[in-house]
N, C-alpha and C positions, 0 to 999 in steps of 0.2 A: 736901636736893634730892630731888624725886620720882623714883622709879625709872622708866626708860624703859618705854613701853607695849609689851606683847608684840605683835609683828607678826602673830601668829596663824598661824604656819607649820603645815603639815600634820603631825600626829603620825605617828610611824613604828610599825611592828609592835611594836618592842621597848618602846615607851612606852605601849601600850594593853593592858589586861588584858581577856580575854573568855573565855567558857566553852570548854572542850575544849583550851585551850592547854596544851601539856606544860610541866612544871616545868623551871626552869633546871638544867642539869647541868654538873658540872665536865668538862673535856675528856676526862679518863681514864674518866669514867663512861659516855661515849658510845661507847667502843671495845669491841667485842664480843671476848671471849676465845675461845680454841680452840686445839687442837693438831692437827697433821697426822695423818691416818689412813693406814694402809698397806693396799694392796689389789693383787691381781693381776688382770689383765684380758686380754682378747683384743687382740692388737696392731692389729687392724683397727678397734677401737672408737674412735669420734670423740666422746669426752667427757673430762671431767677425771679419770676413773679410769685413763686410759691415759697414762703419762708421755711416751711417744713423741709422742702427739698434742699434748700441752701444749708440748713442746719444739719441735715443728713450727710451732706458732703463734708461739712466742717468736721463732724464727729469722726470721720474715717480718713481725714487728711493727714499726711505726714508732717506738715508744718505744725498743725495743732499738737500732735504727739511730741514733736521736738520741743515745743515750748514747755510742755509739762515735764518731760524727762530732764531737760537742762536745769530746771529749777530745783530738781531733787538733788543734784550734785553741787550746785552753786553754793559756795561758802563752806564746803566740807573740808576737813583736814586731809582727806585722802587725795585731794587734788594737788598736794605739794610734796608727795612722798617719792616721786620718781623723776629722774632726769628726762628731759624731753627735747632739748634744743637740737641735738645732733643724731642722725641715724646711726645705728649700731648693728651691722649685719651679723657679727659674731654673737652678740647677745641674743638676737632673734634665733640664730641657728642653735644656740644652747637650749632654747625652749623646745624646738622640734626641728629635725633636719631631714627627715624622709617623710614626704607627704603623699597621702592618697587623695586624689581629687575626684569627688563624686559628682554625679549629674542626676538630679532628682527624678526626671521622667524616664530614665533608662534603667533604673535598678529594679530587678525583680525581687519581691519580698515574699515572706510567708503569707498564706491566706489570712486576710484581715489585719495584717501588720502594716503600719504606715512607714513611709520612707525614713523618717527620723527615728522611729523605733527600730528599724532594721539597722541603721547606722550605729545605734546604741546596743546592739546585740552582743552579749558577752562572747559568744562563739566567734564573731567577727573580730573582736579585739584580741582574742587569744590567737587567732590566725595572724593578725597584724604583728603581734609581739614575736611570734615565731619567725616571721619574715624579716622584721626589723623596721616596720612602719610605726612612727610615733606621732604623726600629725594627720588630721583629717580635715580637708576642705570640703564643706558641705555642698558648695555650689549655691546658686540662688534659690532660697526656699520661702521668701516672703512674697506676698501677693503682688501680682504683676499683670500687665495688660492695659486695661482701660475701663472706663465707665461710660455707658451710653444710656441716657435716661436713668431708670432705676436699676439697670442690670450691669453686671460686669462683663467685659469682653475679654477673650483670651489673649495671652502674651503673643507678641509678634517677634520676639527675639529670645526665646528660651529662658524667660523669666528674668532677663536683664533690663526689662522695662518696668521697674518697680513702681508700685502705686500705694504701698502701705508698709508700716513697720510690723504688721501682724503676719504671723506664719500662714501661708496658704493652707487651708484645710486639706487640700489634696496631698500634702506632704506630712501632716501631723499637726501638732500644736506646740505652744511654748513650753508646756510641761515636758513633752517628749524631747524638746531641744535641751532643756536643762538636765534631763536624765542622761542624754548623750554626753553632755559636758562632764557629768559626774563619772560615768563609766570610763571615758577617755582618761580622766585624771587618775582613776584607780589602776589603769594600765600604763601609767607614766606617759600618757599622751596628751594632746591638746586639740582643740577644735578651732577652725578658721572659718569665718563667715565673710560675706560680701557686702560692700557698699558701692554705690554707683554715684560718684560726685559729678559726673558729666551730664546726666539726663535722668528723667523719670519716664514712666508711661503716661498715658492720657487718663489718669485717674482723677480722684477728687480734687487734688491740688490744681491740675491743669484746667478742669472744668470751672473751678472757682476763679482761676485767673482769667478765663474767657469772659466770665461775668463781671470782671473788674471789681472783685470783692476784696476789700482791705489790702493786705500786703501781697496777695497771691500773684498778681501780674509780675511782681518783682522777682519771683522765683526764676522766671524764664527770660530768654532773649526773644521777646515778642513786642511787636510794634503795632499800635493801632493805626489803621489807614482811614482817613476821613471819608465820608460817603461820597464826596465829590470826586474822589479818585478810585472808587470801587470798580470803575470800568477798566482799570489797569490790572485787576485781579481776575484769575480764571473762574469760570462758573464751577460751583461745587454740586455734583449730582445729589439727588435727594437721599440716596443710600450711603452717602459718605459725609464726613465732617470736615474734610480738608482736601486740597489738591496741591500737588507739587508745582512750583513755578518752573517754567521753562527758562532758558538762558536769556531770551529777549525780555521777558517780564522782570527777571532778576535785575538785568541791566537798567531797565527803565525806572524801577523803584529805587535803585542805587543812585541813578543820576538825579532823581528828585529829592534825594537826601533822606529817604525813609529807612533804608537798610544799608548795611556796609557792602552788600553785593557778593560777588564771587569770592570763594575761599580758595585756599591753596590746592585743594583736591576735593573730589566728590567721592566719598567712601560709599561702597555698595552701588556704584553707578549702574543704572539699568535704563536704557532708552525708553521713554514713555512712562516710566515708573518713578525713577529718581534721577533727574537731570541736573538738579541743583541741590543746595543744602537748605532751601527755604520752601515753606508751604504756606498757603493761605487758607484761613478758616472760612466757613460759611458765616452768615450773619448770626450773631449770638446776642440774646437779650441780657443786658446787665442788671445788676441789683438796683441801679438808679433808673431803670426803665429805658435806657438808651440801647439801641442795637449797634453792635460793633463788629467789624471784621478785622482780624489780626493777621499779620504775617509773622511766622515764628521760625527760629533756627533749629535744625536738627542735623547734627553731624552724621548720624546713622539713619535709621528708618524713620518714616513719617510719624510713627507712633511713639517716638522717643524725643520729645522736645528738650532742647539743651538748657541746662541750668546757667543762670547769670550770676557769676561770682562777684560782680562789682556793681550791683544795684544799690541805691541808697537805703533800701529797706533791709538789705543783707538777708532777705528771706531765703534765698537759695542756700547760703552758707548755714543758716540756722537749721534748715531742713536736713542737710547732710550730716552736720555734727550731731544732731539729735538722733539720727538713725544709727550712727556709729556708737554713741553712748548706750543705746538700747541693746545692741549686740554684745558689747563688752560688759556692761554693768548689770544687765537683766538676764541675758541668755547664758552668760558664763563663757564666752569665747576668749581666746588668748590673742587673736590676731584678726586682721581684716584684709581682704583683697580689695584694691582700688581699681575699679573698672572705668575705662574711658577717661582717666585722669590726666591725659596729656592734652586735652581739648577744653581747658577751663578759661582761656583768655582769647579774645578775638578783637581786632582793631582795624579801623579803616586805614588803607594804605594810600599812597599817592595815586593820582588819576591814571588809569590804564593798568594798574597792578592789582593782583588779587589781595584780599584782606589778609592780614597777618593772623593766622589761626593755629600754627604749630610752632612749638618752641617759644611761646609767648611768656614773658616774665610773670604775668598773672597766674599762669599755670604753676610755675615754680612757687609763687607766694601761697597760692591756695593749697598746694600739696604740703607745704611747710606747716600750714595751720592744721590741716587734717592729721598729718602724721604726728605733729607735736601734741595735739590733743590726745591721740591714741596712746602715745608714749607716756603722757602725763597721768593717765589712769592705769598704766602698767602693761599695756599691750604693745604690739608692733604691727607694721603694715607691709604689704608687698604690692607692687604695681605691675600691671600688664601694659607696658608702654612700648608700642611698636614704632619708634622713631629712630633718629640717628644715634650713634654711640655717644656723641657729645650731649645729646638731649638726655639720654639715660644717665650719663655722668652728672650733668648739671642738676637734674631733678633729684637725683639721689644724694646730692651734696647736703640738702636740707630737708628732703621730703621722706619718701618711703624708705624703710630699712632694707628692703630687697626689691629687685626687679626681675620680671620674667625674662628668661634667656631667649629673646628674639635675635640676639647677636649671632650665636653659633648654630642655632637650630637648622636654618637652611643649609649651613655648611656641612653638618654631619649627615643630613639626608642626601646631599649631593655626593659626599664621599661614598656612601653606601650604594647609591645609584650608578656611579661611574667607576668605583674601585680606585679612585684617586683622591688624596686628601689635600691637594694643593690649595683649593679655595678655602677649605676649613682652616688650614694653617694660616693663610693670609688673614682670615677673619679674626682668629684668636690673637695673633700678634698685633693686628691693628687695634683691637680692643685693649690690650695691655698698654700699648703705646699711648692711647688716648685717655687712659686712666680709669677704665672700667675693668676691675679685677673679677675673676670668676666667683670669689667668695661672696660677692654682693648680688649674685644671680640665683634664680630658681631654675635649675636645669630640668626641663620637663620632657617626657615622652608625649603621649597623646593626651589631649583634653577634649572638651566639647567642641572646640573650634576647628576650622580647617588647619592644615599645616601651612602656615603663612609664608609665602615667598615674595612678598612685596620688595624685600631687599632695600628698604627705605634709605639706609645709610649710603649705599652706593648710588642709588637712583636719583637722589635729591641733592643734598648739600655737596656731595663729592662726585657728582655726575661728570664733571670735567677734569677731575684729578686723574693722573696716570699711574697705573700699577703694573708691576711685572707679573705676567701670568702666561704659563705654557711657552716659555722661552721667547716671549714677545712683550710688547707694552700695549695696554688696553685702558680706556677711560672707565671711570666708575659706572657711567651710564651703560656703556657697552658690556661691561662685566655683568651688571644686573640683568640685562636682556639675555645674555648668553646662559647664565646659570638658570634663570627662570625657564628658558626654552628647553634646556637639557633636562631639568627636573620634570617639566610637563610631559615631554616626550617619553622619558623613562617610566613615569608613573601612570600615564593615561594613553600613551601612543598605541600600545597593543592590549593593555589590560582594560577590559570593558567594565570593571567593577569599581574603579576610582574615577572621580570627575573633577574637572576644574570648578573652582568657586569664584565667580566674577573675575576680577583681576588680582585677587588676593593670594590665591594658593590652590591647594588640592584638597578636596574632601576625601579622606581615606582614614583607615585605622593604621596603627603601627604594623600590625600583621599583614594588612593588605598592601601597604607600602613595600614591605619586604618581599611579599609574594611577587609583586610587579617587577622588582629589581632582579628576581630570580627567574623571570621569564614566563610566569603563568599568565595566560591570556584571559581565562574565564574562571569563575569561582569553582565550577565543577571539576576543574583540573587540579585543584588543591586537595589532594587526597591525603590519607594517613601517612603515606610514604614521604610527603612533602614537609610534614610537621617538624622533624628534627632539625633540618637546615633553617627553617623559619625561626624556630626557637633559639638556635645558636646565634643567628643574626640579631634577634631581639635582645638576647643577653649581652651581645656586644654593645648595642645602643645603651643598655642599662649601665654597663661598665664605663662607657664614655661619660655619661651624665653623673654617675655616682662616684667615680674615682677621680674627682677633681674638687676643689673647694666650692662651697655653696650648698644650697638645698637641692635635693633630688626629689622629683615629683613624678608620679605615674597614676594611671586611672584604672578603673575596673575593666575597661576595654583592653588595657595592657595585661593586667593580671590573668585574664581568662583567654587572651589571644583571640579577640573578636575580629571577624571579617566584616566588611561592609554589607549592608542590606541590599538585596536586589532592588533596583530603582522602582519597579512596579509596586513594591510593598509600601512605599512612601510617596507615591506619585502625587497625591494631593498636597503634600508638604513641600515638595520640590518644584511644584508647578510655577511658582513665582520666581524661580531661579536660585533659591537657597538650597544648594545641593548638599549642604552639611548634614542634612538629615539622614543620608545614607550611612554615615559613620557613627550614628548615635543609637545603634541597635540595643535592645534590652538585653541585659546580662544578669546572670545569677551567680553571686560570689560564693554562696554557701550551699548550693544545691537545695534551696529552700522550697522550690516549687517546680519540680522537673517536668510536670505536665502542662504548665502554663505557657501559652504561646505569645503573650504580650505582657508588658508591665502594667501596673495599675493605671498609668496615664495613657495607655494605649499604644506605646511604642512596640513594634513587632520584635519578637525575640530573634536575635542574630545567631550566627553560627560561631561557636567557640572551639578553637583548636586545642586549648589546653585543659578545659574543664574547670569545675569549681575548686576553690582553695583547699578544703579538707582532703579531697582525693589527691590533689597535686602534692600536698605536703607529706603524703604517705609514699611518694615515689621520688627517689633521689635524682632521677633524670628529668624531672619536670621543670617547667619554667619557674614556678614559685620556689622550689628547692634551690635551683641555681641562683635565683635572685637573693635568697636568704644568705648564701655564701658570699655573694658580692657585697651585700650590706654589712655582713659581719666583719669582713676585711676593712671596709670603709670606717666602721665605728672603732674597731680595735686600734687603728693607726691614726685616728683623728684627722683624716684628710679633709673633713668638712670645713675646718677652720684654719687650714694651712695657707701658705702663700705660694702662688704660682710664680716660678722664676723664668721659665723658658719654654718655648714651643719650637724646638730646633728643626733644621732641615733633616730629611730622612733619606735612608739608603734605598728604600723601595717606595714607589708611588702610592701603594696601598697602606703604608705604615703611618701611624700617628704617634708622636712621643710628647708627653707632658712631664715637665720637671717641677717638683714642688719641694718646699721646705716645711717640715712638720713642726711649725713654730707657734701655732695658735695665735698667729697675728702679731707676735712680738718681734719687731724688726731687729732688736738687739740680740736675739737668740741665735747668734751666728754658729753655734755648735749644734743646733738642732739637726736631726737626721734628714737626709735627702731621700725623697721618694720619686720613682719614675713609673709612669703609666705608659705601657706600650700596647697598641691596638692594631689589629689587621682588619681593614674594611673590605677585604675581598673574600670570595668563596674558594680561594686556593691557598695552600700552605706557602709561607714565605720565610725568607731568612734575610737578615740585614744587620748593620752595625748602628748602634746608638751612640751619638756623640753630642756633647753639649759643654760649653764653657762653664755651665753651672754644676756639672757633675764633678765631684772631687776624685782625683786619681787615688790609686792604691786602696780601694775599697772592695769588699766582697758584695756581690749582687745576690740578694736573697729573695726567692719567690715567696710572697706572703701566704699564698694558698697552701703550698706544700711544705714550707719551712726549709727547703733545700737551697744550698748555694749553687746558683746556676751559671755564674760568670764572675769575672774579675775585671775591675776598671783599670785599664792600663795607664801609662804615663801620658798618653794622648787624650785622656779623659773619654775613652771609648770602651765599649764592650759589644759582643755579638749576641743576637737572640734568634730563636726560631719560633714561629707562631703557626698554629694550625689555621684552617679556614675559619674566619670570624673569631679568631682567638684574641685573648687579652691577658696581659700580665700586670700585676701590681707588685713592683719590685722595690725593696728597701735596701739602701746602701749602708753597709756597716763597716766601720773602720777596721782595718786589719790590726790585730794585737801584735806589738813588737815581740820578736823572739827573745827568749831568756838569754 
């Protein structure tokens, strides 16, 4: 019998020989020898020659804390009381299904009150209960940034460049965090913290790694460059500790076998600032007396060195797991957000191809370990993974219990901007077909990041696939370019208060996004008369996200209707190109400090269209009161754990129809009630017919908000609806009782 034909799979780096490739070495041949050197030094010296400085770094390192924390749980019976092998979105939703996402530096607190004390305020949780919020994501509150000599340096990425397991004193302390957890529990709520398995800041752990101290270099993707090749590295100015490699240097070091070279993409690409994912350090004295220069990987900013998940020391894994256990076991959180968790594996590809850095199996394996450990101690995780739908599906199969909804987020923004839901419907149906159900997603309004329009699914793996769109056929790559261009034009073309953020998306708030789609060119044009229409569109977006299965999340910027800050107020922050700071204006949820013009962290106070929560809850026509009605309907009918059946074609281009079975995930509950969400993404009243093969005939259509029977499903499985501008209906289908 003939041998099967070779399918022609792409050969790997290991399978191809080419010039300048280093010879294969035994493991022990790759380990450099050396013995410690003894020296005396000035006690004020901040380098490896001073044992006191080294010990000072060790005491505040995350790896040291992780070793201590892990030993406290090792061998305890509590480690075997919970299932942990498989993700369970519905179990996580059962803990909390409506989340408030906080951002520490933007919350205005009472005089003398810390951020964490403000989040634990009884008045805030009473307001949350009235609205229907039962989960609070604190945002990053642990120390972040870096260490230079004996001093700490500020965060370069909104406290996502973590350097410690300790709470940053700017936000409170561990006791305040524990009090917050207790108050949340008393109000039937829970607290969600962050871990960052992809990188750290340049804190004690990175400085010890540069010194080649014990296991610390194993935390990172960092490579020692021998002195004879230092001429290949860029000079580092005296006021800096590292310089980004340009493409030529990256290629040269890759050709010589030092690094794996170019990756699939350069996130946060800025010419002259970040042209590659690699940076070179200045010469650093090691604990053995040897000076070294390193080249290290950073997917994101230079101050965020990437963690190596497959180093023989497993130091990076130990650091991350210890940090997770600290949040869950010591601070009292119920869940953790995984940041940058799609970039945990990287591997050399064949010559001429970029390294394999996205969708790598090691990312899946590492996520399985993290999420399994969290489930093992009784918590759950969610991931913020902006990759393809297949990547979200595959990672979710064994990793995090929930994933942030990067799937439909650009789609519903596009629907609002254009008044047409076709791209949104294409996105939702593609997601269902590829196995990512909405019940496994966290459907969010605004958070601290830009509104991301990378459209990775369409622009990368499916760039050459053909899709029907606007009565024609278009490739995925062309579709991504078109949607991105239309969103950018709608949100920044005439509106001078929203800004593009690199190639990723638009820096704006939910309210400023809506204002741009309604034609307001400048902030001063958004008067009191404009607020009702902006509020109605904002509630429409809340209905879209809340009236489908999964978690619904929103922020303080949403609750108070914040607009973007005038650029001149944050000019120093956006000077490097990070325009996201215009959307992070300080806001006051409780009217705690009406006269304060900035948060304790110095963020300028932004303009609120809706006002603080206590005042809103006294007015039935406010955003908060309207949101409370939306969430009451959501909870009463159990839509959060339902099953989405269909996203049918629509009779009007502005209409969106979602069909669900209220079965709590039980596929055998064929008699469960059918629910239909109908939304109007335009500023005009519309009428149309709802039709779906998943809708049973001979049923009454009941408006959940009013309790009235508004239509009847005919034998063609259809019924008619009327919707006001930005209107939404939550419809329950009830079988008609047979006549006596």
